[in-house]
Structures are given as structure tokens and as C-alpha cells.
N, C-alpha and C positions, 0 to 999 in steps of 0.2 A: 666168442667174445661175450662178456657179461652185459646184460641189459643195462641201460642208463638208469640211475637211481632217481627218485623224485617223481612228480607228475609226468604222465606220458606227453609227448610233443604233439603238435597238430598233425603231423604225418601219420603217427600211430593211431591217433583218434579217428582220422578220416578212413584209414584202411580197415581197422579192426572194429571199432565201437560204433561209429555212426551208421554203418549199414545194417546194424542188427540191434534194433531198439524195440523188439516185441511188436505188439499190435499197433496199428495206426489208428489213433483216436482223435477225433475232432476237438475233444475237450482239452487237449494238450496245446496250449497256446504258445508255449515257449519250451522247446525240448532241449535235450543235451546239445551243447555247443562248446567247443574248445575255447577255454579262457573266460567262459561265462560262469557266474557264481551260482546261479539258481535256475530252477525250472518253474513254470506256471501252469496251473490247471484251472480251467473254468468250472466251478462248482455252483451250479444254480445262479449264475450271473455274478458271483463273487470270485475274486482272484485268490487261489490257494498257492502260496509260494513255498517251494520245498528245496532243500539243500542237504546233502549228506557228506559228512567228513569223518576221517578217522578220529578216535579218541587218543590223544597223546598225553600220558601222565608221566611227569618228570619227578620222581621221588626226591632228588636232591633239593628241589625247591621248598620242600615240606608239603604234605598232602593237602593242607588248606589252600596254600597258594597255588599248588599244581592244579587243583580241581577248578578254581576260579580261571586261571589262565587257559586251561583246556576248553571250558564252557564258552568263554568269550570268543575264542577262535571259531568254534562251531557256529555260533549264533551270528557272527559277522556276515556270513554269506547271504543269510536272509535279510539282516538289517539293511544292507545296501540296496534292497528292493524298493525302499522307501516306506515299507509297511513294517510295523513293530513285530518282532517275533512273539508268537503266541503259545506254541505248543512244541513238544520235544519228545522224541522216542529215542531210547538208549539201549544198546547192546553191549554189554561189558563182558570181555573174555580175560578174566583175571589169573595173574600168575599164582601158583599154589602157595608161595611164600607171602603173598599180600594177606596179612592177618586181619581178624575182624576189627580190632581196635583201630588199625591204620585205615581200613575201608570205612569205618564209621566217621572218622575225621574227614576223609575225602568226600564222602557222600553228603554229610552235613553242609560242607562248604559249597559243594555243587548245588544243592537244593536251595540254600540261602541266597546264592547269586542268581539262580533262576527266579526265585521269588521276588527279588529286588527289581528285576527286569520284566516282571510280569509274565513269566513264561511257565506254563504247567507242563509237568512231565505226564504224558498221556499213556505210554506203554514202554515196555522194555524186556530185556532179558539179561540176567546176571548169572555167571557160572565161573568156576575155576577150571582151567584146563592145563594139562601137563606142559604143553609146548608154548604157552602164552608167556610173554616177557615184556617188561617195560621198554620203551614208552608206549608202543602200540598195543593198546588193550581193548580194541573194539571200535565201534562206530556209532554215530548219532545222526538222526535226521531232525533238522529243524524246520518249523512250518510257520507261516504268517497268513493271516486271513484279513482281506480288506477289499476296498473298492478298486476297480481297474483304473479309474481316473487318478488314483493316488500312487499307482505303480511306477517306479523308476526302472525302466528297462536297461539292462547291461549294454545293450548295442544302440542306445539312444543319443549318443553324442552327435551334434550337428554343426555344421559350418556356422561360425559366428559366436559359438559358446565360448565363455571364459573357462579356463582350466584352473582349478584350485587343488592344492596339495596340503594336507595336514601332516604335522609332525616331521615329515622328511624321510631320508634314507636310512635303512639299517637300524631302526629303533629296536625292533624285536631282536634282531641278531645280537646288537650290542648288549641288551640287558640279559638275554638268555645265556650267551657264551660266558660272560663275566660272572653271572650268578652260579652257573653250574660248575664252572672250572676256575674258581678264584686263584687257586695255587698255580695254575698253568698259564694264566694270563700275565704278560709282563707289565702289569699296572699295579699301583698299590696306594694305600691310603685314601685321600679324598678323591683321587682320580679313578680308583676302583669303585668306590662307593657311588660316585656320580654315574659311572657307566651302568652299574647294577640297578640303579633307580630307573632306568629306561624300561625295564621289564613291566613296570607298573602302568606303562603307557601303551601296552600292546592290545588293549581292548578297543574295539571300534563302534560297539553297538549304541553307546549313549551319544557319541558324536553324530552317527548316522541318523539317529533320531532328531537331534537338534537341527541337522541340515535340512532334513525333510520338512519339519514343522515350520522352518524359517522361510522356505520358498517352495511350498507345496505346488506342484504343477510345472514349475519352471526349473527344477532340477532334472536334467535330461539323462544323466548316467552317473553312477557311482560304483567305485570298485575298491576293494581292500587289497593292498599290495603285499601279497604273500610270496610264494615261491617265484623266483625270478626278480624279485624286488621291485622297486619303483619303476626302473626302466621297463622291466617286463610288464608291469601294469599299464604303462603307457601304450606299449605295443597291443596288449590284449584288447584294450578298450578301443583303440583306433581301428585295429583289424575288424573287430566285431561290427563297427558302424560303418566301415568302408570310408574312413576319413583320415586326415593326417593331423597329428598333434605337433604343434610348434612350441617348444619349451625354452624358456630363459632360465638356465640353471642357477643364476644368481638370486632369483626370486624364491627358490625352494628353501623351506625352513630346514635347519640342522639342529638337532637336540645336543645338549651338552654330553660329552664323552663319546659321541659316535665317530668322529674323526680320529680321536686318540686310539680307540679300540681297533678301528679298521686298519690304521697304520701299524699298530703294534702286532696284529695278527695276520696282516697281509691279505685282506680280502677287499674286494671291490664293493663299496657300500651301495652303489647304485643297482647292483644285481643281487643284493642279499636280502632275504625275506624280511618284511618289516610289517607284520600283522600289526593293526592299529592305525596304520597310515592310510588314509583315504584319498583317492583321486576323484574329483568331481567335475563334471561338465555342467554348467549352469547358464541361463540366460543372463547376459551382462547387466540387465536391468534389475536383477536380484542378487547380484554378487555381494553388494554391501550388506544385504540382509544375512546372507550365509556367514560372511566374515564376522559380522557383529555377533551372531548366535554362538559361533565357536569361541570367540574371544570372551564372551561372558562365561563360557565353561572353562576358560583358561587353556584351551587348545590352540597351539600355534598353527597358523595357517597363512599360505602364501598364494597370491594370484600369480600363476607361473607361466601363463601363456594362453593360447587359444587353439580352437578347432578350425581347421580350414579344409577346403576341398583337396582331395589327393589321397595319398596313402603313406603309411609308415610314421616315423617319429623324427623330428629334427631337434637337435640340442644346440642352442645357440646359433642357429642358422646352418648347422652341418648335419647331414643325414646320419642317423644312428643305426647301429647294427643290433638286430634282435638278440637278446642274451641267450646262450646255450647253457641251460642249467642255472643252478643258484650257487653264487660264490661262497655262501656260508656252509654248505654241506661238506666239502672236503676239510675245512677248518674244524668243523664239529667233530669229524671222524678222527682227526689228528690229535685234538685235545682230549677226546675220550680215550684213545690208545694211550696217550702220555699219562693220564690220570690213572689208568689201570696198571701200567708199568710201575709208576710211583708207589701205588698201593701194595703191589706184589713184591716191590723191592724192599 
């Protein structure tokens, strides 16, 4: 039987990865944990936050837009630590047909976005290889350096916290599928344009910075809702902290075009990747400060529930089931196959 696609599950992580982590060093204050975005190393009393992700480049977006989208996804895993991303190392394994002019467009956009976010590219490796192919063309490691007291731990949600959600379910999936496969999606005109515009909301770094600055010390956990979607993010955060998330779904924001796209394509928006959507656990005394900071940025946010003692996730008072996989993956595969058939036909 073929292995499941996407990130490995907790059982695979526990059996194969977690027992084999190299040397046991005291300076690793937060090591690899399933569902946790980053690790932390103590370097001379400073927190060095590190996270590694694949580089996914989608040529159909145009190489300028594809570069910014790819970089923002990578930096988000560090930004949710509460520390601003500072450095990046990049290894690019480029397809042979990725020509110099296309690469120049891609890399200029990547560099420009990094500069805007205050991130220096500190090291890397770039090569063309015969077996490389889009979209997976390498990997990058993001770093942030700061004080431990400013660190937002991914397992820090505590009973009594308010739960906040920005943007809502399936924002990334909606924007990505409708932008990559406009001819295959049963939407048109302004409906299609509205859905495609969601892709510009898939970045989380600037929102994460605003949240941290607004309530430094009182933001207890923050997570970018990627594979497994918003529901998966609830479970990952609750499991990491050993608590229960009680969620009122009516308070969750929804962006224009998401319901229409999920209905048209038949995927569950709650379990579809939604990079750019943040789940935040914050001291209730600082909730208004966080909401105000996000609203000043024009970012939709809802106070969607609370953290309580227990385990798991409830939606509107009913226990929820942990998602198995991401609902957008099979839809992406089907649309890609249909687009290929149409092109060859």
C-alpha cells in the first residue's frame, strides 16, 4: 500500500523520528515535536528559533508572485514564535528547464520580500538537477534571534485563555486552487476573481508581528493553520499543551469566496490548508489589544472560544474528530490531472 501523502502523522513521528534525534544537547530547549512549528536553541542566553520547510514554487502564479508566496510560508513557522524572523538559509534544487531569466525574476522577488521583512539570507546552495521538478525545488531554514521572555511557545496555551482566529478556514486553498486552475474551477467572473484574491492573504508574518507587539508576554501560543486546516491547527495546539479547545464556529471569520469555492469543488473547508490563518491563545485581559492591532492592519479576526482543562477540541459543544489528512490534496490532484488532460487534448 502506498504511504500517505503530506506531513507524517503523530504515530509515524513517534515511532521513526522522535527516538532518533542525534546528540542529546542541553542547549536545545525545544526540540522536534509533532504539530509544533519550530525548535529553540539557547545560544549564550539568547533564544535562537529555527524552522525548516520545503520550497514550493508554482510557476502558474508567475515567478514573482510564486516567490513571495513560497517565502511567506517558510517564514511563518518562525514568526509564530513571537520573535521576528531575522535570517534564512536556502537550498534550491532547480529543474533543468528553469532558465536564467525566470530564475532572476524569482530570486529578485524572493530577495525583495525578505528585505521588506527584515530577513537576511545568510547561506545557501543553488544547483540544477536532472530529476528536480516543480513545485518542490528545495528547502529553507528560517531563524529568529531574541530574548527568551519574548518567546511564544507553541505548547503554551493554558486554561482561561481566549482563542482568536484570523481570516478563517481554507483561505490559502481557495486562492491557490482558483489561481492555478481557473479553467477547471466551476466559478466565473467576479466570483472567480474574488476567490483568486484570497491567495494574497496567505502570508502570516506581518500579522504575527502585530499580535506579538500588541500583547507581548500575554500571547501564550500562536500557530499557522497549514496542512489539516483550521480544525487540524486546533488539535495540534490543544494536544501540544495538554488542554481542550472549546470553539464557537459562528464566531470564526470567513473570507469572501471560500464557501463558494469549497462548495463548487467539494472539499471540507475546515480541514483544508489555510496558510496565513493564525490561531492565537491569549490572556483575556489583552484580547482587545490583539484584536485592535489586527483590525488596524485590516486583518479579519474573531474571538472564537476558550482554552479549558481537558483534551481535544469541541465545536459548538460537540466533540470533534481529528482530521486525517488535508481535504485540499485530492482536489488539487484531480484539478491538475484535468488541466493536463485538457492541455494534451
